[in-house]
C-alpha positions in Angstrom: 94.2 107.3 93.3 93.3 110.2 91.1 94.9 113.1 89.3 95.9 116.0 91.5 96.9 118.6 89.0 94.0 118.7 86.5 95.7 116.4 84.1 98.0 118.5 81.9 95.9 121.6 82.0 96.2 125.1 83.5 99.7 126.2 82.8 101.3 122.7 82.5 102.8 121.4 79.4 100.0 119.9 77.4 99.6 118.1 74.1 98.2 120.2 71.3 94.8 118.6 71.7 94.3 118.3 75.4 91.1 116.6 76.3 88.6 118.8 78.2 87.9 115.8 80.4 91.3 116.1 82.0 90.5 119.5 83.3 87.6 118.1 85.3 89.7 116.6 88.1 90.7 120.1 89.3 88.0 122.3 87.9 88.2 124.3 91.1 91.8 125.0 90.1 91.3 125.7 86.4 87.8 127.0 86.2 87.3 129.7 88.7 83.9 130.5 87.4 82.7 127.0 88.1 83.3 127.4 91.8 81.1 130.5 92.0 78.4 128.7 90.1 78.3 125.6 92.3 78.7 127.3 95.7 75.4 129.0 95.2 73.7 125.6 95.6 74.7 125.2 99.3 75.7 127.2 102.3 79.5 127.7 102.1 81.8 126.6 104.9 83.6 129.5 106.5 87.4 129.7 106.2 87.7 129.5 109.9 85.9 126.1 110.0 87.9 124.8 107.1 91.1 125.8 108.9 89.8 124.1 112.1 89.1 120.9 110.2 92.4 121.0 108.5 94.2 121.4 111.8 92.2 118.5 113.1 93.5 116.4 110.2 97.0 117.4 111.1 96.5 116.3 114.7 95.1 113.0 113.6 98.1 112.4 111.3 100.4 113.2 114.2 98.6 110.7 116.4 98.9 107.9 113.8 102.4 108.7 112.6 103.8 109.5 116.0 102.6 106.2 117.4 104.1 104.3 114.5 107.4 106.0 115.0 107.3 105.4 118.8 105.9 101.9 119.0 106.5 100.2 115.6 109.4 101.7 113.7 111.4 100.2 112.0 108.7 97.5 111.5 106.6 97.8 108.4 103.3 98.6 110.2 101.9 99.5 113.5 99.6 97.2 115.5 97.5 99.9 117.2 95.7 97.7 119.8 98.8 96.1 121.2 101.1 99.1 120.6 103.8 97.3 118.7 105.2 96.8 115.3 104.1 94.1 112.8 107.1 92.1 111.7 106.7 89.5 109.0 107.1 86.1 110.4 106.6 87.1 114.0 102.9 87.4 113.8 100.3 84.8 112.6 100.1 84.8 108.9 97.2 86.8 107.4 97.7 85.3 103.9 98.0 87.6 100.9 97.7 90.7 103.1 101.1 90.1 104.5 102.7 90.2 101.0 102.9 94.0 101.3 105.3 93.6 104.2 109.0 93.3 103.2 110.9 94.4 106.3 111.6 97.8 104.7 109.8 100.2 107.1 106.8 100.3 104.8 104.8 102.9 106.7 107.6 105.4 106.9 108.3 105.2 103.1 104.6 105.3 102.3 104.3 108.5 104.4 107.2 110.5 103.0 105.3 112.8 100.6 102.4 113.1 103.0 104.7 114.9 105.4 105.4 117.5 102.8 101.8 117.9 101.7 100.9 118.5 105.4 103.7 121.1 105.6 105.8 119.0 108.0 109.1 119.7 106.2 111.4 119.2 109.2 109.8 115.8 109.9 110.2 114.9 106.2 113.9 115.7 106.3 114.3 113.5 109.4 112.3 110.7 107.8 114.4 110.7 104.7 117.5 110.4 106.8 116.0 107.5 108.6 115.1 105.8 105.3 118.6 106.2 104.0 120.2 105.0 107.3 117.9 102.1 108.2 116.0 100.7 105.3 117.3 97.5 103.6 115.9 96.4 100.3 117.8 93.1 100.1 115.8 91.0 102.5 115.0 87.4 102.0 111.2 88.0 101.9 108.6 87.2 99.3 106.6 90.3 98.5 103.8 91.4 96.2 105.1 93.0 93.0 102.0 95.2 92.9 102.1 96.4 96.5 105.9 96.9 96.5 105.6 99.0 93.3 102.7 101.3 94.4 103.8 101.6 98.1 107.6 101.4 98.2 108.8 102.3 94.7 106.0 105.0 94.5 106.9 106.2 98.0 110.6 106.6 97.2 109.8 108.4 93.9 107.2 110.7 95.6 109.7 111.4 98.3 112.4 112.2 95.7 110.1 114.4 93.8 109.4 116.6 96.8 112.9 116.4 98.1 114.3 118.0 94.9 111.4 120.6 95.0 112.4 121.6 98.6 116.0 121.7 97.7 115.3 124.1 94.9 113.4 126.4 97.3 116.7 126.7 99.2 115.7 126.1 102.9 115.4 122.3 103.4 117.1 119.2 102.0 120.2 121.1 100.9 122.3 118.0 101.6 120.1 115.8 99.4 121.8 114.2 96.3 119.2 111.9 94.8 119.7 109.2 97.4 116.0 108.2 97.4 116.1 107.9 93.6 119.1 105.6 93.8 117.2 103.4 96.3 114.2 103.4 93.9 116.5 102.4 91.1 117.9 99.5 93.2 114.3 98.4 94.0 113.3 98.7 90.3 116.0 96.3 89.3 115.0 93.9 92.0 111.4 93.8 90.6 112.5 93.3 86.9 113.0 89.5 87.1 109.2 89.2 87.8 108.7 90.2 84.1 110.5 87.1 82.8 107.4 85.6 81.2 106.5 84.9 77.6 103.6 87.4 77.9 105.5 90.2 79.6 103.0 90.1 82.4 104.9 90.0 85.8 104.7 87.2 88.3 102.6 88.3 91.2 105.3 87.8 93.8 109.1 88.1 94.0 111.8 87.4 96.6 113.7 90.7 97.2 117.0 88.9 97.7 116.7 85.8 95.4 114.3 86.9 92.7 112.2 84.3 90.9 112.2 80.5 90.5 115.4 79.8 92.4 114.9 77.2 95.1 115.7 79.7 97.8 113.3 82.2 96.3 110.2 80.2 97.4 108.2 81.8 94.5 107.9 81.7 90.8 105.5 78.8 90.4 102.4 81.0 90.2 100.5 81.1 86.9 97.8 83.7 87.6 97.8 87.4 88.4 95.1 90.0 88.7 94.6 92.6 86.0 95.3 95.5 88.3 98.5 93.7 89.5 99.9 93.6 86.0 98.4 96.9 84.8 99.3 99.3 87.7 103.0 99.7 87.0 103.3 102.3 84.2 103.4 105.5 86.3 106.1 104.4 88.8 108.2 102.5 86.2 107.9 105.3 83.6 108.8 107.9 86.2 111.8 105.8 87.3 112.9 105.7 83.6 112.4 109.4 83.1 114.2 110.3 86.3 117.2 108.0 85.7 117.4 107.7 81.9 117.2 103.9 82.2 114.5 103.1 79.7 114.1 99.4 80.6 111.6 100.1 83.4 109.1 101.9 81.2 109.6 99.4 78.4 108.6 96.5 80.7 105.6 98.3 82.1 104.4 99.2 78.6 104.7 95.7 77.4 102.5 94.4 80.2 99.9 97.1 79.4 100.0 96.2 75.7 99.4 92.6 76.4 96.4 93.3 78.6 94.9 95.5 75.9 95.5 92.7 73.3 93.7 90.2 75.5 90.6 92.3 76.3 87.3 90.6 75.2 86.8 92.1 71.8 83.0 92.2 71.6 82.5 93.8 75.0 85.9 95.6 75.3 86.1 94.5 79.0 88.9 92.7 80.8 88.6 89.9 83.4 89.8 89.9 87.0 92.5 87.3 86.8 94.7 86.3 83.8 97.2 83.5 83.2 100.6 85.2 82.9 102.0 82.5 80.5 99.1 81.9 78.1 97.1 85.1 78.4 93.9 83.1 79.1 91.3 84.8 81.4 91.0 82.7 84.6 88.3 84.8 86.2 86.0 86.1 83.5 83.9 88.5 85.6 84.6 92.2 85.1 84.0 95.3 87.2 85.7 98.5 88.5 86.5 97.2 92.0 89.1 94.8 93.4 91.4 93.1 90.9 90.8 95.6 88.0 90.4 99.1 89.5 93.8 100.7 89.1 94.3 99.2 85.6 91.7 101.7 84.3 93.1 104.5 86.4 96.6 104.0 85.1 95.5 104.0 81.5 94.1 107.5 81.8 96.9 108.8 84.0 99.6 107.3 81.7 98.2 109.6 79.1 98.3 112.5 81.5 101.9 111.9 82.6 103.4 110.6 79.4 101.3 112.3 76.7 100.8 109.1 74.7 97.5 109.2 72.9 97.2 105.4 72.7 96.6 105.3 76.5 93.7 107.7 76.2 92.2 105.8 73.4 92.3 102.6 75.3 90.8 104.2 78.4 88.0 105.7 76.4 87.2 102.3 74.8 87.1 100.6 78.2 85.1 103.5 79.7 82.5 103.3 77.1 82.1 99.5 77.9 82.0 100.2 81.6 79.2 102.7 81.2 77.3 100.5 78.8 77.4 97.3 80.9 78.7 97.7 84.4 77.3 101.1 85.4 73.7 100.8 86.6 73.5 104.2 88.3 74.1 104.5 91.1 75.4 100.9 91.3 78.5 99.5 89.6 77.9 95.7 89.2 80.3 93.1 87.9 79.3 91.3 84.7 80.7 88.5 82.6 83.1 89.7 79.9 81.6 87.3 77.3 78.0 88.1 78.4 78.1 91.7 79.6 74.4 91.8 80.0 74.6 89.1 82.7 75.5 90.2 86.2 78.2 88.2 87.9 77.6 89.4 91.4 74.9 90.6 93.8 77.3 92.7 95.8 79.9 95.5 95.4 83.3 95.9 97.1 84.6 98.9 98.8 87.5 99.5 96.3 85.1 100.8 93.7 84.8 103.9 95.7 87.7 105.3 93.8 85.7 105.3 90.5 83.8 108.6 91.1 87.1 110.3 91.4 88.3 108.8 88.1 85.0 109.8 86.5 85.7 113.4 87.6 89.1 113.1 85.9 87.3 111.9 82.8 84.9 114.7 83.0 81.7 112.6 83.5 80.3 114.4 86.5 76.7 113.1 86.8 77.4 109.4 87.4 80.3 110.4 89.7 77.9 112.3 91.8 75.3 109.5 91.8 77.7 106.7 92.8 79.4 108.9 95.4 76.1 109.8 97.0 75.0 106.1 97.1 78.3 105.2 98.9 77.9 108.1 101.3 74.4 106.8 102.3 76.0 103.4 103.0 78.6 105.1 105.2 76.0 107.0 107.1 74.2 103.7 107.8 77.3 101.8 108.9 79.7 104.6 109.9 82.2 103.2 107.4 82.1 101.6 104.0 82.0 97.8 104.6 84.5 95.8 102.6 81.6 94.5 100.5 77.9 95.2 100.6 74.9 93.9 98.6 72.7 95.6 96.1 70.2 96.3 98.8 73.0 97.7 100.9 73.3 95.0 103.5 76.7 94.1 104.9 78.4 91.3 102.9 81.9 91.5 104.3 81.9 93.5 107.5 85.6 94.5 107.7 86.8 98.1 107.0 90.6 98.5 106.9 90.4 102.3 106.9 90.4 102.5 103.1 90.9 106.0 101.6 89.1 105.6 98.2 85.9 107.4 99.3 87.8 110.3 100.8 89.7 110.5 97.5 86.6 110.7 95.4 85.1 113.3 97.8 88.2 115.5 97.3 88.1 115.4 93.6 84.3 116.0 93.4 84.8 119.1 95.6 87.7 120.3 93.5 85.6 119.8 90.3 82.5 121.4 91.6 83.3 123.7 94.5 80.1 122.4 96.2 80.5 122.8 100.0 78.4 119.7 100.4 81.5 117.6 99.9 83.2 119.6 102.7 80.5 118.3 105.0 81.0 114.8 103.8 84.7 115.2 104.6 83.8 116.5 108.1 81.7 113.3 108.6 84.7 111.1 107.7 86.9 112.9 110.2 84.3 112.6 113.0 83.7 108.8 112.3 87.5 108.1 112.3 87.9 109.9 115.6 84.8 108.4 117.1 85.0 104.8 116.1 88.6 104.0 114.9 90.8 106.1 117.1 92.6 104.1 119.8 95.4 105.2 122.2 98.1 104.0 119.9 96.8 105.2 116.6 93.8 104.2 114.5 92.6 100.6 114.3 90.8 99.0 111.4 87.3 97.9 111.9 86.9 94.2 112.2 83.1 94.5 112.0 81.3 97.7 111.1 78.1 96.3 112.7 79.5 95.8 116.1 82.3 98.4 116.1 84.9 95.9 117.0 88.5 96.6 116.0 91.3 94.7 114.2 94.9 95.1 115.3 96.1 96.7 112.0 96.8 100.2 110.7 97.8 99.8 107.0 100.4 102.1 105.5 98.0 103.4 102.9 96.0 105.0 105.7 98.9 107.5 106.2 99.8 107.7 102.6 96.4 108.6 101.3 93.6 109.3 103.9 95.3 112.2 105.6 96.6 113.6 102.3 93.1 113.8 100.7 91.4 115.0 103.8 93.9 117.8 104.3 93.8 118.9 100.7 90.0 118.9 100.9 90.0 121.7 103.5 93.3 123.5 102.6 93.5 126.7 100.6 96.2 127.1 98.0 98.4 129.1 100.3 98.3 126.4 102.9 100.4 124.1 100.7 104.0 125.0 100.3 104.2 123.9 96.6 101.8 124.0 93.6 99.8 120.7 93.8 98.7 121.3 90.2 102.2 120.5 89.0 101.9 116.8 90.1 99.9 113.7 89.4 98.7 111.3 92.1 99.5 107.6 91.7 97.1 105.0 93.0 98.8 105.2 96.4 98.5 109.1 96.3 102.2 109.5 95.7 103.2 112.6 93.8 105.0 112.6 90.4 105.9 115.8 88.6 104.2 116.5 85.3 107.4 117.8 83.8 108.5 114.1 83.4 106.4 114.1 80.2 109.2 116.0 78.4 112.1 114.3 80.1 114.1 111.3 78.6 111.5 110.6 76.0 113.4 107.6 74.4 110.5 105.2 74.4 109.0 104.5 71.0 105.2 105.2 71.1 103.8 102.6 68.8 100.0 103.1 68.6 98.5 99.6 69.0 95.1 100.9 69.6 93.7 102.5 66.5 93.6 99.2 64.5 90.8 98.1 66.9 88.9 101.3 67.6 88.6 104.7 66.0 89.4 107.6 68.4 86.4 109.7 69.0 87.5 113.3 68.4 84.7 114.5 70.6 86.9 113.6 73.5 89.1 116.6 72.5 86.4 119.2 71.9 86.8 121.1 75.1 89.9 122.5 76.8 90.4 124.6 79.9 88.8 126.9 80.8 85.6 126.2 78.8 82.7 125.3 81.2 79.7 125.1 79.0 79.3 121.3 79.3 81.0 120.3 82.5 79.2 122.9 84.6 75.6 123.6 83.8 74.3 127.0 84.7 71.9 125.6 87.3 73.5 126.1 90.7 71.4 123.3 92.2 72.6 120.8 89.6 74.6 118.5 91.9 71.9 118.7 94.6 69.3 117.7 92.1 71.3 114.6 91.2 71.9 113.7 94.9 68.3 114.3 96.1 66.7 111.1 94.7 69.4 109.0 96.4 69.0 110.4 99.9 66.9 107.5 101.1 68.1 104.9 98.7 69.9 102.7 101.3 66.8 102.1 103.5 63.7 102.7 101.4 64.2 101.7 97.8 64.3 98.5 95.8 67.9 98.4 94.5 67.4 96.8 91.2 65.1 97.0 88.2 62.2 94.6 88.6 60.6 92.3 86.1 56.9 92.0 86.6 55.9 89.6 83.8 55.2 86.6 86.0 53.5 88.8 88.7 51.1 90.1 86.1 50.3 86.6 85.0 49.3 85.2 88.4 47.5 88.4 89.4 45.2 87.6 86.5 44.4 84.1 87.9 47.5 82.0 87.0 49.1 79.9 89.7 52.1 81.6 91.2 55.5 79.8 90.9 56.8 77.4 93.6 58.6 79.3 96.4 61.6 77.8 98.2 60.0 78.2 101.6 57.0 76.1 100.5 58.9 73.3 98.9 58.6 69.8 100.4 60.9 67.0 99.1 58.2 64.4 99.7 55.5 66.2 97.7 55.2 64.6 94.2 53.6 67.8 92.7 56.6 69.9 93.9 59.0 67.4 92.3 57.2 67.7 89.1 57.4 71.4 89.2 61.1 71.2 89.8 61.5 69.0 86.8 59.6 71.5 84.7 61.9 74.3 85.9 65.0 72.3 85.0 65.9 71.5 88.6 67.1 68.0 89.5 66.9 66.6 93.0 69.8 64.3 94.0 69.9 62.1 97.1 73.5 61.8 98.3 74.9 58.8 100.1 75.3 60.7 103.4 71.6 61.5 103.5 71.8 65.0 102.2 69.7 66.3 99.4 71.2 68.4 96.6 69.5 70.5 94.0 71.1 71.3 90.7 69.6 73.4 87.9 70.2 73.1 84.2 68.2 75.9 82.6 68.4 74.4 79.1 66.3 71.4 80.4 63.5 73.7 81.5 60.2 73.4 79.7 60.2 77.1 78.7 62.1 80.3 79.2 59.5 81.4 81.8 60.0 78.1 83.7 63.8 78.5 83.5 63.4 81.9 85.0 61.3 80.5 87.8 63.9 77.8 88.3 66.6 80.4 88.7 64.5 82.3 91.1 63.8 79.1 93.1 67.5 78.3 93.3 68.4 81.7 94.5 65.7 81.6 97.1 66.8 78.2 98.3 70.4 79.4 98.7 69.2 82.4 100.8 66.8 80.2 102.8 69.4 77.6 103.6 71.9 80.3 104.7 69.2 82.1 106.7 68.3 78.9 108.6 71.8 78.5 109.7 72.0 82.1 110.8 68.8 81.6 112.9 70.7 79.0 114.9 73.8 81.3 115.2 74.3 84.4 117.3 76.2 87.4 115.8 79.5 88.4 117.3 79.6 90.5 120.5 81.8 93.3 121.6 84.0 93.9 124.7 84.7 97.6 124.9 87.3 99.0 127.3 85.7 102.2 128.7 88.1 103.2 131.6 91.0 105.6 131.4 92.9 105.9 129.1 90.8 103.9 126.6 87.4 105.6 127.1 85.7 103.2 124.7 88.2 103.5 121.9 89.3 99.8 122.1 86.7 97.3 121.0 87.4 93.6 121.0 85.5 91.0 119.0 84.0 88.4 121.2 82.1 85.2 120.8 78.7 84.8 122.5 77.4 81.9 124.6 74.3 79.8 124.1 73.4 80.4 127.7 73.2 83.3 130.1 71.9 86.8 129.5 71.4 87.6 125.8 73.0 91.0 125.2 71.1 91.5 122.0 67.8 91.6 124.0 68.9 93.2 127.3 70.9 96.2 128.3 74.6 95.9 128.1 76.6 94.9 131.2 79.3 97.4 132.5 81.8 96.7 135.3 85.4 96.5 136.3 87.2 93.2 135.6 88.9 90.9 138.0 90.7 87.6 137.5 89.1 84.6 139.2 91.0 82.1 141.4 91.4 79.5 140.3 91.9 81.1 137.0 90.2 78.2 135.1 87.0 78.8 137.1 86.4 75.1 137.4 85.7 75.0 141.1 84.4 77.2 143.8 86.2 80.5 143.7 88.7 81.2 146.5 88.5 85.0 145.9 84.8 85.8 145.8 85.4 89.2 147.4 87.6 90.1 144.4 84.9 89.3 141.7 81.8 90.4 143.7 80.0 92.9 141.5 82.6 92.7 138.8 83.1 90.9 135.5 85.3 87.8 136.1 88.1 86.8 133.8 88.4 83.0 133.4 90.8 80.9 131.3 89.4 78.3 128.9 90.0 74.6 129.6 89.6 71.8 132.1 85.8 72.0 132.5 82.7 73.1 130.6 81.9 76.7 129.9 78.6 76.5 131.7 80.4 75.2 134.9 82.7 78.2 134.8 79.7 80.5 134.5 77.9 79.0 137.5 81.0 79.2 139.7 81.6 82.9 139.0 77.9 83.7 139.2 77.8 82.0 142.7 80.7 84.2 143.7 78.7 87.3 142.8 80.2 88.2 139.4 77.9 90.2 137.1 79.4 88.8 134.0 82.2 86.6 132.6 84.9 86.7 130.0 86.5 83.4 129.0 90.0 83.9 127.6 91.4 81.2 125.2 94.2 79.1 126.7 95.7 78.6 123.2 98.5 81.2 123.3 98.6 83.4 120.2 95.1 82.6 119.0 93.2 85.6 117.5 89.9 86.4 115.9 92.0 87.8 113.0 93.0 84.2 112.0 90.4 81.9 113.6 86.6 81.9 113.2 84.5 82.8 116.3 82.3 80.2 117.9 79.5 80.1 120.4 80.2 78.7 123.8 77.9 75.7 124.1 76.1 74.5 127.3 76.8 71.3 129.1 73.8 69.3 127.9 71.9 70.3 131.0 69.3 73.0 131.7 71.3 76.3 131.7 68.3 78.5 132.6 70.0 79.0 136.0 72.8 81.0 134.4 71.6 84.7 134.4 74.9 86.6 133.8 76.3 87.4 130.3 79.3 85.3 129.1 81.6 86.2 126.3 84.7 84.5 124.8 87.9 86.2 123.7 90.8 84.6 121.9 94.2 84.8 123.5 95.4 87.9 121.6 92.3 90.0 122.4 92.3 88.7 126.0 95.9 89.7 126.5 94.9 93.3 125.7 92.7 93.3 128.8 95.3 91.5 130.9 98.0 93.9 129.8 95.7 96.9 130.7 95.1 95.4 134.2 98.9 95.1 134.8 99.4 98.7 133.7 96.4 100.5 135.1 95.0 98.0 137.8 91.4 99.3 137.5 90.0 98.4 134.1 86.3 98.8 133.3 84.7 97.1 130.3 81.3 97.1 128.6 79.8 93.8 127.4 77.3 94.5 124.6 76.0 93.3 121.2 77.8 96.2 119.5 80.2 99.0 120.5 78.5 102.0 122.2 79.3 105.6 121.8 82.0 106.9 124.1 81.2 108.7 127.3 82.0 112.4 126.7 82.1 113.1 130.5 84.9 110.5 131.0 87.0 111.5 128.0 88.4 115.0 127.6 88.8 114.7 123.9 90.2 117.5 121.8 88.4 116.1 118.8 84.8 117.0 118.1 82.5 114.1 118.3 79.4 113.9 116.2 76.0 112.3 117.2 75.9 108.7 116.1 73.4 108.8 113.3 73.9 105.2 112.3 70.8 103.1 112.2 70.4 99.7 113.7 70.6 97.2 110.9 70.5 93.5 110.1 73.6 91.4 110.5 72.5 89.1 107.8 74.8 88.7 104.8 73.9 87.6 101.3 75.2 84.4 99.8 76.5 84.7 96.2 74.2 83.0 93.7 75.0 79.5 92.6 73.3 76.8 90.6 73.8 74.1 93.1 72.3 73.9 96.6 72.7 71.5 99.5 69.5 71.5 101.5 71.0 70.2 104.7 74.7 71.1 104.5 74.9 74.6 102.9 78.1 76.4 104.0 77.7 80.0 105.1 80.0 82.4 103.3 80.5 84.7 106.2 84.1 85.2 107.0 83.4 85.7 110.7 80.7 82.9 110.8 80.0 81.6 114.3 80.2 77.9 114.9 79.0 76.4 118.2 81.9 74.8 120.1 81.9 73.1 123.5 84.6 73.5 126.1 87.4 71.2 124.9 88.4 69.4 128.1 87.6 65.7 127.3 85.8 63.5 124.9 83.1 63.0 127.5 82.5 66.8 127.6 82.1 67.1 123.9 79.4 64.4 123.9 77.2 66.6 125.9 77.8 69.8 124.0 75.0 71.5 122.2 76.7 71.8 118.8 74.9 73.6 116.1 75.6 72.3 112.6 73.8 72.3 109.3 73.6 68.5 109.3 71.3 68.6 112.3 68.6 70.5 110.4 65.5 68.7 109.4 65.8 67.3 106.0 62.7 69.2 105.1 63.4 72.5 106.7 60.8 74.4 104.8 57.7 72.7 106.3 57.0 75.1 109.1 57.4 78.3 107.0 54.3 80.2 106.1 53.4 80.7 102.4 54.2 84.2 101.2 52.9 85.5 97.9 55.4 87.1 95.5 52.8 89.9 95.0 54.0 93.1 96.5 57.6 92.0 97.3 60.7 93.9 96.3 62.2 91.3 94.0 65.4 90.8 92.2 64.9 88.1 89.6 68.4 87.6 88.2 70.3 87.8 91.5 69.2 87.1 95.0 65.7 87.1 96.4 65.9 88.5 99.9 63.5 88.9 102.7 63.4 92.6 103.5 64.7 93.8 106.8 62.6 95.9 109.1 64.0 99.1 107.6 62.8 98.0 104.2 59.2 97.0 105.0 57.9 100.4 104.0 59.7 100.4 100.7 57.8 101.0 97.5 57.8 97.7 95.6 57.4 99.4 92.3 60.6 101.4 92.4 62.9 100.5 89.5 66.4 101.6 88.8 66.3 100.8 85.2 68.4 97.6 85.3 69.4 96.4 81.9 67.9 92.9 81.4 68.9 90.4 78.9 66.0 88.3 77.4 65.8 84.9 79.0 66.0 83.2 75.6 69.4 84.8 75.0 70.6 83.5 78.3 69.4 80.0 77.6 71.2 79.8 74.3 74.5 78.9 76.0 73.8 78.6 79.7 76.3 75.9 80.3 79.1 78.5 79.9 77.7 80.4 82.8 77.6 77.5 85.2 81.3 77.5 85.6 81.3 81.2 86.2 78.7 81.0 88.9 80.6 78.2 90.6 83.7 80.4 90.6 81.8 83.4 91.8 80.8 81.5 95.0 84.5 81.0 95.8 85.8 84.4 94.8 87.4 86.6 97.4 88.7 90.2 97.4 
């Protein structure tokens, strides 16, 4: 994602006024004195240990790449749990995620320049030959323009860049004659029809064979695209123009960037997440540095580095100033509204913002980079991986982790900028976690849930393109790399483009469309390599002093600035505001308080009660603030009550040879039997029951005695199956879905309900697996006969005595944590039918055999809650709580009970009167926020 070669500094061709900030990305390359200053602050890692870790990265890459080539190629990606290739159309659709797949051997192309960086030149030459022989770019497939650009076009250009480098060295690639470049040019022309809009912004998708808007294209009707999708083209398209001399590619990419710059919100200088490609209107008006916007900012700065056009740097600096003014709340980076940048738009952050510290290093802004990186590292130490989204108090919001490389990228650039060996230890932790929790026999599997350790059957191409590249470079010495990395810039997919392109085929006019809006701050150009007096203070403990206050931030600090005005008032005798847990819809006094706070209570025809707040109808600004607090509490309370009736997902972990605990399957729990969250896990060999449906007395009790029985769903109630296998002596049961092809990847988990009778007689644990996950166990039985599994509430550490691993395994230092997730704030609440936002939410479901069965099922639904669910809750004073007034109020987890309620992180707060001035405009945004997805 970030710049590899220190911008245009240190021996590269540079503009006359090269900004000192560009040197920051590789200060360890440019500023030798900086390294000696920083390493004094921590114990250095020996060269032997760095070489050992580098070799470990090489082995990990071989494991991932080798299994892709053996089990998946020529498919686009490897499915590491089932050891086969993912082919578009042959697997259940995953929605937009599948738009990256175009039947063009995506993982191979994305891995080309990684092979060279890892000094695997022979494998690179073989891979290039395979691409030229096997890859077809003329498939009838609708693909993402953005993903195809950064992964495929970028991969071909990165491969070409290093192929011509190797050819010049005279040992490898002597036969190469720009074949990859010709493929890149062919693909570039296939992407150009996407730019056929009045704005110049590209359509988000295109058919590789038929283009846009033809009937057979099946695309071209979209109206919206994300800012990053339209603004992350300039590096690849400009490089293609500079390599080939065909200027049209760079012209189209520049036009798209110019349009986005023109449409920025002029008062805040921020851009939204989604824009209409025809009108230029912002569709989603929230702004941050994560998903949907991230690489737009990155490419503005890098376009200046690669192309030498000052206007790109001016635009980046303008945006960066706005980011640091509004979005940055160190160490947090929180989305805001572009029209009201003092008003936060979310109470959670997404994992993609982990790239931003690396970009800040490239900019030269080291302190906030260290702060945000350290905060992210603390989240990783708690959950082993960075959850796809997490709240401002560092709870899991979206539990997936698709092995994203952005944090490793920022770790690499912080180390290169500082030379601080602390970041080598961070990289070592990443290696250990990948081997310990994500490694499976056929590669590395994405985490479906970081809380349970369950896996997802995917290994995205970016894992090989980026993760291993950054980790290897982190531990490598200059002599370990066969070319000078400083001569190249990294794209957002970590593909390498040579900096000499800045002086090649410069036929693009460079009209400066920036200065009429903003005056370039010359202070950005004050420092050039190798001056260190600002970037690197003389204090050798500088970085450590920045990190130290954040060491316990995940578990022991209030995450946001806290307003205490109301607390002070009721400490002095005033009555505290109404709390959601105390509210009673039948209490006239409470209804009067609601009215005073601008909250309306609406009785719906179906018996539900709905609350709606209009802050402008509140009696005062203080009452409006209390109303907002009450609504946020009510959302959280409603969601929490649903979760109290739901059980979190469980894990089935295969622990026998050759899996040794590396395959973890997501399982649904039961409302009966042994509760694995309260009792020790159950471990045993598996055996299929006869009859397989388990609906009558088993005919093979000797086979399941003392084992975990496998049963197929259907024909009778879940509880009946459990009793039959328990009577046969089974110590546990796994019900496998009879709906062939079903998967937890595409269907929500549910609880197995009882049969309407007393189920206290069922003492064994029961778990449910969808067909796809169940087939993994069945396939293992067919191949290895003896298969041992562990049934638990979350995946356990592997048994080192059973597994002779060549990889070092670190002690699991993750802490047990809450599975609760936070509901995005909204101004409308259903008291009895509030939907949970969890992607993997668990719904109770009976065995589907007959209508009579379902009548007896103990289904859990929001509609069965008492219409006054707050009556039995104890009253809790606001005094002493860790409170977040303009986002969510959350009950603290056990790990937060000892936190200091007076800790404040200096949140920028807009006066309530200013918010009330035009609150209606924000209602729409809040409603949109509740629906938004990464």
